C-alpha positions in Angstrom: -79.8 9.3 22.1 -80.5 10.4 18.2 -77.5 10.6 16.3 -76.0 13.7 14.6 -77.3 14.3 11.0 -74.8 13.3 8.2 -73.7 16.5 7.0 -73.1 17.7 10.7 -71.2 14.4 11.3 -69.0 14.9 8.3 -68.0 18.7 9.5 -67.4 17.6 13.0 -65.1 14.5 12.1 -63.2 16.8 9.5 -62.6 19.6 12.1 -61.8 17.4 14.8 -59.2 15.7 12.7 -57.5 18.6 11.5 -57.5 20.1 15.4 -55.6 16.9 16.2 -52.9 17.1 13.6 -52.7 20.8 14.0 -52.5 20.7 17.8 -55.7 22.8 18.4 -58.3 21.8 20.9 -61.0 19.3 20.2 -63.3 20.9 23.0 -63.3 24.1 24.5 -65.2 24.9 27.7 -66.4 28.5 27.9 -67.0 29.2 31.6 -69.5 32.3 30.9 -70.0 33.0 34.4 -68.3 32.2 37.9 -71.6 32.6 39.7 -73.8 30.0 40.8 -77.3 29.3 42.5 -75.7 26.2 44.3 -73.1 25.6 46.8 -72.3 21.9 45.6 -70.1 19.8 48.1 -67.6 18.8 45.2 -67.4 22.1 43.6 -65.1 25.1 44.2 -67.6 27.6 42.8 -70.7 28.7 44.5 -72.9 31.5 45.2 -72.7 35.1 43.3 -69.4 36.2 42.3 -68.3 39.7 40.8 -69.3 39.2 37.0 -68.4 42.6 35.9 -65.5 41.4 34.0 -67.5 38.9 31.9 -67.3 38.4 28.1 -69.9 40.2 26.3 -72.0 37.8 23.8 -70.4 39.3 20.6 -66.8 38.4 22.0 -67.4 34.7 22.2 -67.1 34.8 18.4 -63.9 35.9 18.0 -62.7 32.9 20.5 -64.6 30.1 18.4 -63.3 31.5 15.1 -59.5 31.5 16.5 -59.8 28.1 18.2 -61.9 26.2 16.0 -63.3 23.7 18.4 -65.6 20.8 17.0 -67.3 20.4 20.6 -67.8 23.5 22.9 -68.9 23.3 26.5 -70.8 26.1 27.7 -70.7 25.9 31.8 -70.0 28.1 34.9 -70.6 28.7 37.6 -74.4 28.3 36.5 -74.6 29.6 32.8 -78.4 30.0 33.3 -77.9 32.8 35.4 -76.9 35.1 32.3 -79.8 36.7 30.9 -77.9 37.0 27.6 -77.0 33.3 27.2 -78.9 32.8 24.0 -77.0 35.3 22.3 -73.7 33.8 23.8 -74.7 30.7 22.2 -75.5 32.0 18.9 -72.1 33.9 18.7 -70.5 30.6 19.5 -72.4 28.7 16.7 -70.7 29.3 13.5 -72.7 29.6 10.1 -71.3 25.7 9.0 -73.1 24.4 12.1 -70.2 23.9 14.0 -69.0 23.5 17.1 -71.3 21.0 18.6 -72.6 22.8 21.5 -73.4 21.3 25.2 -75.0 23.5 27.7 -73.7 22.2 31.3 -76.0 23.3 34.0 -77.8 22.4 37.2 -81.0 23.3 35.6 -82.2 25.3 38.8 -83.3 28.0 36.6 -84.5 26.4 33.5 -87.9 26.7 32.2 -89.7 25.2 29.3 -89.7 28.4 27.3 -85.7 28.9 28.2 -85.1 25.1 26.7 -86.8 26.0 23.4 -85.0 29.5 23.2 -81.4 27.9 23.9 -82.4 25.1 21.5 -83.4 27.3 18.7 -80.1 29.5 19.6 -77.7 26.6 18.8 -77.5 24.3 22.0 -77.3 20.6 20.6 -77.3 18.9 24.0 -78.2 19.7 27.6 -76.0 18.4 30.2 -78.1 18.4 33.6 -76.1 17.6 36.9 -78.0 14.8 39.0 -75.8 13.4 42.2 -78.9 11.9 43.8 -82.0 10.5 42.3 -84.1 11.8 45.2 -83.9 15.1 47.4 -80.5 14.2 48.8 -79.7 15.8 45.5 -80.8 19.2 47.3 -78.7 18.6 50.5 -75.6 17.9 48.3 -76.0 21.1 46.1 -77.3 23.1 49.1 -80.5 24.1 47.1 -83.9 23.4 48.4 -86.4 22.2 45.8 -84.0 21.4 43.3 -84.8 17.6 42.9 -88.8 18.5 42.7 -87.8 21.1 40.1 -85.8 18.6 37.9 -88.8 16.1 38.5 -91.1 18.8 36.6 -89.1 20.3 34.3 -87.2 17.5 33.0 -90.4 15.6 31.9 -92.0 18.9 30.5 -88.8 19.4 27.9 -88.7 15.6 27.3 -92.1 15.8 25.8 -90.9 18.0 23.2 -89.3 14.9 21.7 -85.6 16.3 21.1 -83.9 13.7 22.8 -80.9 15.9 23.9 -81.1 15.9 27.7 -78.3 13.9 29.2 -78.0 13.6 33.0 -74.2 13.8 34.4 -73.5 11.9 37.5 -70.4 12.8 39.1 -69.1 9.7 41.3 -68.2 10.4 44.7 -67.9 8.6 48.1 -71.5 9.9 48.9 -73.3 8.6 45.8 -71.1 5.6 44.8 -73.9 3.2 45.8 -76.6 5.2 43.6 -74.8 5.0 40.1 -77.7 2.6 39.0 -80.2 4.5 41.0 -79.4 7.6 38.9 -79.7 5.5 36.0 -83.0 4.5 37.2 -83.7 8.1 37.3 -82.9 8.7 33.7 -85.0 5.7 32.4 -87.9 7.4 34.5 -87.6 10.7 32.9 -86.9 9.4 29.4 -83.2 11.0 29.2 -80.0 9.7 28.9 -77.1 9.6 31.5 -73.4 10.0 31.7 -70.6 9.8 34.5 -67.8 11.4 35.5 -65.1 11.2 38.4 -64.9 13.3 41.3 -61.5 15.0 41.9 -60.2 16.3 45.1 -57.9 19.0 43.2 -61.1 21.1 43.1 -61.8 21.4 46.6 -59.2 19.7 48.5 -61.7 17.4 50.2 -60.3 13.9 50.0 -63.1 12.3 52.0 -65.4 12.3 49.0 -63.1 10.2 47.0 -64.5 6.3 46.8 -60.9 4.9 47.3 -61.7 2.4 50.5 -62.0 -1.5 49.5 -65.2 -1.4 50.5 -66.2 1.5 48.4 -64.3 0.3 45.3 -66.4 -2.9 45.7 -69.7 -1.0 45.7 -68.2 1.0 42.6 -67.2 -2.1 40.6 -70.5 -3.8 41.1 -72.3 -0.7 40.2 -70.6 -0.3 37.1 -70.9 -4.0 36.2 -74.5 -3.4 36.2 -74.4 -0.2 34.1 -72.5 -2.2 31.4 -75.2 -5.0 31.1 -78.1 -2.0 30.9 -76.3 -0.7 27.5 -78.3 -1.4 24.4 -78.5 0.0 20.8 -80.3 3.6 21.9 -76.9 4.5 23.4 -78.7 6.0 26.3 -75.8 5.3 28.7 -73.4 7.9 26.9 -70.1 7.0 28.7 -68.2 4.4 26.4 -67.1 1.3 28.1 -63.5 2.6 27.6 -64.3 5.7 29.6 -66.0 3.5 32.2 -63.1 1.1 32.5 -60.6 4.0 32.9 -62.8 5.8 35.6 -62.5 2.3 37.6 -58.8 2.6 37.2 -58.7 6.4 38.1 -60.2 5.4 41.6 -58.3 2.1 42.1 -55.0 3.5 41.5 -55.7 7.3 42.8 -54.7 8.9 39.6 -54.4 9.1 35.8 -51.6 10.5 34.2 -50.7 11.7 30.7 -53.3 14.3 30.6 -53.5 16.5 27.5 -55.3 19.9 29.1 -54.4 22.6 27.0 -54.1 20.8 23.9 -56.8 18.5 23.3 -59.3 20.6 25.6 -58.9 23.9 27.3 -61.1 26.3 29.5 -61.7 29.7 28.3 -62.6 31.6 31.6 -65.6 34.2 32.1 -63.2 37.3 31.6 -61.4 35.5 28.4 -58.3 34.1 29.6 -57.3 30.5 28.5 -56.6 27.9 31.2 -55.6 24.6 30.3 -58.5 23.3 32.7 -60.8 24.4 35.3 -58.4 23.2 38.1 -55.1 24.4 36.6 -55.1 28.2 37.1 -52.1 29.3 34.7 -53.9 31.7 32.5 -53.0 32.7 28.7 -54.3 35.3 26.2 -56.2 33.7 23.2 -53.3 34.2 21.1 -51.1 32.2 23.2 -52.6 28.7 23.2 -49.6 27.2 21.5 -47.5 28.7 24.1 -49.9 27.0 26.7 -49.2 23.6 24.8 -45.2 24.2 25.2 -45.1 25.5 28.7 -47.8 23.6 30.3 -49.1 20.6 28.4 -45.8 19.2 27.4 -44.8 19.5 30.9 -47.9 18.8 32.7 -47.4 16.2 35.6 -51.1 16.1 37.2 -52.7 12.9 37.3 -55.4 14.3 39.8 -58.6 14.2 37.8 -60.6 12.1 35.3 -63.4 14.6 34.7 -65.9 14.1 31.8 -64.3 16.5 29.3 -60.8 14.6 29.8 -62.2 11.1 30.0 -63.8 11.6 26.7 -60.7 12.9 24.8 -58.1 10.9 26.7 -57.6 8.1 24.1 -56.1 7.4 20.9 -57.6 9.4 17.6 -58.6 6.0 16.1 -60.4 4.9 19.6 -62.1 8.3 19.9 -63.2 8.2 16.0 -64.5 4.9 16.3 -66.3 5.2 19.3 -67.9 8.0 18.0 -68.7 6.8 14.3 -70.3 3.7 15.9 -72.5 5.6 18.7 -73.0 9.4 17.9 -72.5 9.9 14.2 -75.1 9.3 11.5 -73.5 8.0 7.9 -77.4 7.2 6.5 -78.3 10.8 5.4 -80.7 13.3 7.3 -83.8 11.4 9.1 -85.9 12.3 11.9 -83.4 10.5 14.2 -81.2 13.0 14.1 -79.0 14.9 17.2 -76.1 13.8 19.3 -74.9 13.3 22.6 -71.8 12.8 24.7 -70.1 15.1 27.3 -66.9 16.2 25.4 -67.4 13.4 22.4 -66.7 14.6 19.1 
């Protein structure tokens, strides 16, 4: 995937460094709606919700200016259910080109026109959920025709040449044997791929955890092959450190030391702050520092290793080194310009 241009790279590094020292979040996830088109087996969202209390597009500017993240995830629910999503994005993006904006979506409602509109509004990367490289994806998401739609719309958007689409495969017991199958599909479509880890905390369903000896053996073999498929194009977005930590998460059954509320946080559709999407302690925007004191400093949860956490759950030197070598450009602007990486900064 193309690297971030020089000027934007320097701004992201500068903002991220300041936030790290000032105990402000590096990444903020705006859940712009609780409604969704799907009823996914591994998710606690699903179907239509009451969206009457959702923030208006202009409200998002104040949150961005106050929290000053260098990376923002725009998610849901299904964010494409908002007809005003482009205006939301425009209000999140500041005049200096920050934050780097990642749209996290099923793409069930994506069209070529909307893709180009959202790019123009300020989306830097499109993260597209893919559980299976075939119509089993429809069954897992409970959305008939979804895979066929992706098989049509993704190549249609790839043809514009922006190299800004990243498949995200959440590893579960159901698809642990398809980790490389999903990568094969990414290659076929000409896009990038990253991996995240299922958490039972979201739904309470522990049957989807790949934690038996047989499943862990499959996991290791699949991830070993993924590591061998890396090349200088960085089309496999998940860093080796992230892949190894994901293995450990499934083997040990948890990963302690989470910095939710400090390194990353969630802004709910109605404008409240949460440490993450699975911790429902709510704070007002002005109380982020109190969130760190009350929640982060006393957090004992080890039940997830989702993408937004896995990309920040490292020392600052490691985080900086991975991003400088893989995602940022220091050779000036060129046609090889944008970036990638769920939550990378």
